[in-house]
C-alpha positions as CSV (number, residue, x, y, z in Angstrom):
1,M,-38.7,81.7,34.3
2,R,-38.5,79.3,37.2
3,R,-35.3,79.4,39.2
4,D,-34.2,75.9,38.4
5,T,-34.9,76.5,34.7
6,F,-32.8,79.6,34.9
7,L,-30.0,77.8,36.6
8,R,-30.0,75.0,34.0
9,S,-29.9,77.6,31.3
10,M,-26.9,79.3,32.8
11,A,-25.1,76.0,33.2
12,M,-25.6,75.2,29.5
13,M,-24.3,78.6,28.5
14,A,-21.2,78.0,30.6
15,L,-20.5,74.7,29.1
16,A,-20.9,76.2,25.6
17,G,-18.6,79.1,26.6
18,G,-21.4,81.5,26.0
19,L,-21.5,83.3,29.3
20,P,-20.8,87.1,29.1
21,L,-17.3,88.4,30.0
22,A,-18.5,89.4,33.5
23,A,-19.6,85.9,34.3
24,R,-16.3,84.3,33.2
25,A,-13.8,87.1,33.9
26,A,-12.7,85.7,37.3
27,D,-12.1,82.2,36.2
28,P,-8.6,80.8,37.0
29,I,-6.1,81.1,34.1
30,K,-3.5,78.4,33.2
31,M,-0.3,80.0,31.8
32,M,2.0,77.9,29.9
33,I,5.6,79.5,29.8
34,P,7.5,77.5,27.2
35,A,11.0,78.3,28.7
36,N,12.8,77.6,31.9
37,P,12.5,80.2,34.8
38,G,14.5,83.4,34.6
39,G,14.1,84.7,31.0
40,G,11.9,87.0,29.1
41,W,9.0,84.7,28.4
42,D,8.9,83.7,32.2
43,S,8.9,87.4,33.2
44,T,6.3,88.3,30.7
45,G,3.9,85.4,31.6
46,R,4.2,86.0,35.3
47,A,3.7,89.9,34.9
48,L,0.6,89.3,32.7
49,G,-0.7,86.8,35.3
50,A,-0.2,89.3,38.1
51,A,-1.9,92.0,36.1
52,M,-4.9,89.8,35.3
53,E,-5.3,89.1,39.0
54,Q,-5.1,92.7,39.8
55,A,-7.6,93.7,37.1
56,G,-10.0,91.0,38.3
57,T,-9.9,89.1,34.9
58,A,-8.5,86.0,36.6
59,S,-9.2,84.8,40.1
60,S,-5.9,83.1,40.1
61,V,-3.1,82.2,37.7
62,S,-1.1,78.9,37.7
63,Y,2.1,78.7,35.8
64,D,3.8,75.8,34.0
65,N,7.5,76.1,32.8
66,K,8.4,73.8,30.0
67,G,11.6,74.9,28.2
68,G,13.3,73.8,25.1
69,A,13.4,73.9,21.3
70,A,12.6,77.7,21.1
71,G,9.3,77.0,22.9
72,A,8.2,74.0,20.8
73,I,8.3,71.5,23.7
74,G,5.9,73.8,25.7
75,L,3.8,74.5,22.6
76,A,3.4,70.8,22.0
77,Q,2.2,70.2,25.5
78,F,-0.2,73.2,25.3
79,V,-1.7,72.1,22.1
80,N,-2.2,68.5,23.2
81,S,-3.6,69.3,26.7
82,T,-5.8,72.4,26.3
83,K,-7.9,72.1,23.2
84,G,-11.2,73.8,23.7
85,D,-10.1,75.3,27.1
86,P,-11.1,79.1,27.1
87,D,-8.9,79.8,30.2
88,A,-5.5,78.6,28.9
89,L,-2.8,80.9,27.6
90,I,0.8,80.4,26.2
91,V,3.6,83.0,26.1
92,M,5.2,83.3,22.7
93,G,6.9,85.7,20.4
94,A,9.6,86.2,17.7
95,V,11.8,83.5,19.3
96,M,9.1,80.9,18.7
97,L,8.8,81.8,15.0
98,G,12.5,81.6,14.6
99,G,12.7,78.2,16.2
100,M,10.0,76.9,14.0
101,I,11.9,78.1,10.9
102,T,15.1,76.4,11.9
103,G,13.8,73.4,13.8
104,K,10.6,72.4,11.9
105,P,8.8,71.1,15.1
106,P,5.9,68.6,15.0
107,V,3.3,71.2,16.1
108,S,2.7,74.8,14.8
109,L,1.0,77.9,16.1
110,S,-1.9,77.2,13.7
111,Q,-2.9,74.6,16.3
112,A,-3.5,77.4,18.9
113,T,-5.5,80.7,18.8
114,P,-3.9,84.1,18.4
115,I,-4.8,86.5,21.3
116,A,-2.5,89.5,21.6
117,R,1.0,90.9,21.1
118,L,2.0,92.6,24.4
119,T,5.5,94.1,24.2
120,S,8.4,94.8,22.0
121,E,12.1,94.9,23.0
122,Y,15.5,95.2,21.4
123,N,18.4,92.9,22.2
124,V,21.7,93.8,23.8
125,F,25.0,92.1,23.4
126,V,27.1,91.8,26.6
127,L,30.5,90.6,27.6
128,P,31.4,89.1,31.1
129,A,33.0,91.5,33.4
130,N,36.4,89.7,33.2
131,S,36.4,89.4,29.4
132,P,39.6,90.3,27.6
133,F,37.5,92.1,25.0
134,K,36.2,95.6,25.8
135,T,34.3,96.6,22.7
136,M,32.2,95.1,19.8
137,A,35.2,96.0,17.6
138,D,37.3,93.7,19.7
139,V,34.8,90.9,19.2
140,V,34.6,91.5,15.4
141,A,38.4,91.4,15.0
142,Q,38.4,88.0,16.8
143,L,35.5,86.8,14.8
144,K,37.2,87.6,11.5
145,K,40.4,86.0,12.7
146,D,38.8,82.7,14.0
147,P,35.0,82.6,13.9
148,G,34.6,79.4,15.9
149,S,36.6,80.8,18.8
150,V,33.9,83.4,19.6
151,K,31.0,81.7,21.6
152,W,27.7,83.5,21.3
153,G,25.4,82.6,24.1
154,G,21.6,83.2,24.1
155,G,18.3,81.6,23.8
156,S,17.2,78.6,21.6
157,R,18.4,78.2,18.0
158,G,16.4,80.8,16.0
159,A,16.2,83.3,18.9
160,T,16.5,86.9,17.8
161,E,19.9,87.1,19.5
162,H,20.9,84.1,17.3
163,I,19.6,85.8,14.2
164,A,21.4,89.0,15.1
165,A,24.7,87.2,15.5
166,A,24.3,85.6,12.1
167,M,23.4,89.0,10.5
168,L,26.4,90.6,12.2
169,A,28.8,87.9,10.9
170,R,27.4,88.4,7.3
171,A,27.7,92.2,7.7
172,V,31.4,92.1,8.6
173,G,32.3,89.6,5.9
174,V,32.2,86.3,7.9
175,D,30.4,83.2,6.9
176,P,27.3,83.1,9.1
177,A,27.5,79.2,9.1
178,K,30.7,79.5,10.9
179,I,29.4,81.2,14.0
180,N,29.7,79.3,17.3
181,Y,26.2,79.8,18.9
182,V,25.5,78.1,22.2
183,A,21.8,77.8,22.7
184,F,20.3,77.7,26.3
185,R,16.8,76.6,27.4
186,G,16.1,79.8,29.2
187,G,17.3,83.2,30.2
188,G,18.5,82.0,33.6
189,E,20.8,79.4,32.2
190,A,22.2,81.9,29.5
191,T,22.8,84.5,32.3
192,A,24.7,82.1,34.4
193,A,26.9,81.1,31.4
194,I,27.7,84.7,30.8
195,L,28.4,85.5,34.4
196,G,30.6,82.4,34.6
197,G,32.7,83.4,31.5
198,N,31.5,80.2,29.7
199,V,30.6,82.2,26.5
200,T,32.4,85.1,24.9
201,V,29.4,87.2,24.2
202,G,25.8,87.1,25.5
203,G,22.7,88.3,23.9
204,S,19.1,88.8,25.1
205,G,16.5,91.4,25.6
206,Y,17.8,94.4,27.5
207,S,15.5,93.8,30.5
208,E,17.0,90.4,31.2
209,F,20.6,91.8,31.7
210,A,19.8,95.3,33.0
211,E,20.6,94.5,36.6
212,Y,23.9,92.9,35.7
213,I,24.9,95.7,33.5
214,R,24.0,98.3,36.1
215,T,26.1,96.5,38.9
216,G,29.0,96.0,36.4
217,K,28.8,92.2,36.3
218,M,28.3,92.4,32.5
219,R,29.5,95.0,30.0
220,A,27.0,96.2,27.4
221,I,28.7,96.7,24.0
222,A,25.8,97.0,21.5
223,V,22.0,97.1,21.1
224,T,20.2,96.1,17.9
225,S,17.9,99.0,17.7
226,E,17.9,101.7,15.0
227,A,18.9,104.4,17.5
228,R,20.1,104.4,21.1
229,L,17.6,103.3,23.6
230,P,16.1,106.2,25.9
231,G,18.1,106.5,29.0
232,I,20.5,103.7,28.2
233,D,24.0,104.7,27.2
234,V,24.9,101.7,24.9
235,P,25.8,102.3,21.4
236,T,23.9,100.6,18.4
237,L,25.5,98.2,16.1
238,K,24.6,100.7,13.2
239,E,26.7,103.5,14.8
240,Q,29.5,101.1,15.1
241,G,29.4,100.5,11.3
242,I,27.6,97.3,11.4
243,N,24.3,97.6,9.6
244,V,22.1,95.2,11.7
245,V,18.7,96.2,13.2
246,I,16.4,93.6,14.7
247,G,13.7,93.6,17.3
248,N,12.0,91.2,19.6
249,W,8.4,91.0,20.6
250,R,6.3,88.9,22.9
251,G,2.6,88.0,23.1
252,V,0.2,85.2,24.0
253,Y,-2.0,82.5,22.2
254,G,-4.9,80.7,23.6
255,A,-5.9,77.0,23.2
256,G,-7.0,75.6,19.8
257,G,-10.6,74.8,19.2
258,I,-12.1,77.6,21.2
259,T,-15.1,79.5,19.8
260,A,-15.1,83.0,18.4
261,A,-16.9,84.2,21.4
262,Q,-14.5,82.5,23.8
263,R,-11.6,83.9,21.8
264,K,-13.0,87.4,22.2
265,Q,-13.6,86.9,26.0
266,L,-10.1,85.7,26.5
267,T,-8.7,88.6,24.5
268,D,-10.7,91.1,26.4
269,R,-9.4,89.7,29.7
270,V,-5.8,90.1,28.5
271,V,-6.4,93.5,27.1
272,A,-8.1,94.7,30.3
273,A,-5.0,93.4,32.4
274,T,-2.7,95.6,30.2
275,K,-4.7,98.6,31.6
276,S,-3.8,97.8,35.1
277,K,-1.1,99.4,37.4
278,S,0.5,96.1,37.8
279,W,1.2,95.9,34.1
280,A,2.3,99.5,33.8
281,D,4.7,98.8,36.7
282,S,6.1,95.8,34.9
283,L,6.7,97.8,31.7
284,A,8.6,100.4,33.6
285,K,10.7,97.9,35.7
286,N,11.6,95.8,32.6
287,N,12.0,98.7,30.2
288,W,9.5,96.9,27.9
289,T,7.8,99.0,25.1
290,P,4.1,98.5,25.1
291,A,3.1,97.0,21.8
292,L,-0.5,95.8,22.2
293,L,-2.0,94.4,19.1
294,A,-5.1,92.0,19.4
295,G,-7.5,90.0,17.5
296,P,-7.3,89.5,13.7
297,A,-4.7,92.3,13.4
298,F,-2.3,90.3,15.5
299,E,-3.0,87.1,13.5
300,T,-2.0,89.0,10.4
301,F,1.1,90.4,12.1
302,V,2.3,86.9,13.1
303,D,1.9,85.7,9.5
304,E,3.9,88.6,8.1
305,E,6.5,88.3,10.8
306,F,7.0,84.7,10.1
307,A,7.6,85.4,6.4
308,S,9.9,88.4,7.2
309,L,12.0,86.4,9.7
310,R,12.3,83.6,7.3
311,A,13.6,85.9,4.6
312,V,16.2,87.4,7.0
313,M,17.4,84.0,8.1
314,V,17.7,82.8,4.6
315,K,19.7,85.8,3.8
316,S,22.0,85.3,6.8
317,G,22.7,81.7,5.9
318,M,20.7,80.2,8.8
319,V,18.1,78.4,6.6
């Protein structure tokens, strides 16, 4: 084959997204983070981007933070601006599903392409260091006395910490509709509100509050896991007589309208990044549990998780 004919053929394959992984692996990645800086989605997206660069599956990664509405604002921008782009990713997770159930946004995940679940994590409830309350029992006593006086601070409406607060209220005999939940557009805003004593109780993934718990700026009073987390001396809600267990998870979707081959290439690039030292270091630093699930299995998981979360939220009076 003549050289010019060969080059034309390669160009046509590239336009069609048909180049083998090795030929596309080092393309730049555009990472949409549908939350403000400082939270779990932000740290997950940037950790994945760094891992993709180290693994050689992205030559560079650009980040776009667009917070609000449990990720729906960022998702809408992503859906409308990336259709057919095989090098675009958006961070998502259980929080986005919860937001869709409560908020009914104009866009849905069906307009993007499932790529992979990456991590799982349980939530922790914390008190500001100067709080007059010392334990979850203190919080529950006040909640029973005057539900509206207890301000629960966390991510967007429908976030796992919001669901956990509603489940907790129901479990202790308080109408979940009466909980006073203050939603923030990102983990950074929620953290500032907790440190400033502007909310009574804060909730989020343990990794987001770990530094403040360690330095005594926050007091951890409960985790939402089945059993105590390894190496973390914080009691579960269950062992405090509150039968509530709920986990969080995070993953990534690609753009809508990409081909099956492009989807596989993008999935392979993400999976390869999770085998890097950079990703292993991020897991250890943030106390994330690896929960890799890719391809059709991840798509099925999301469908089942959506149904499960909706059932929990209906039972807890949120829907």
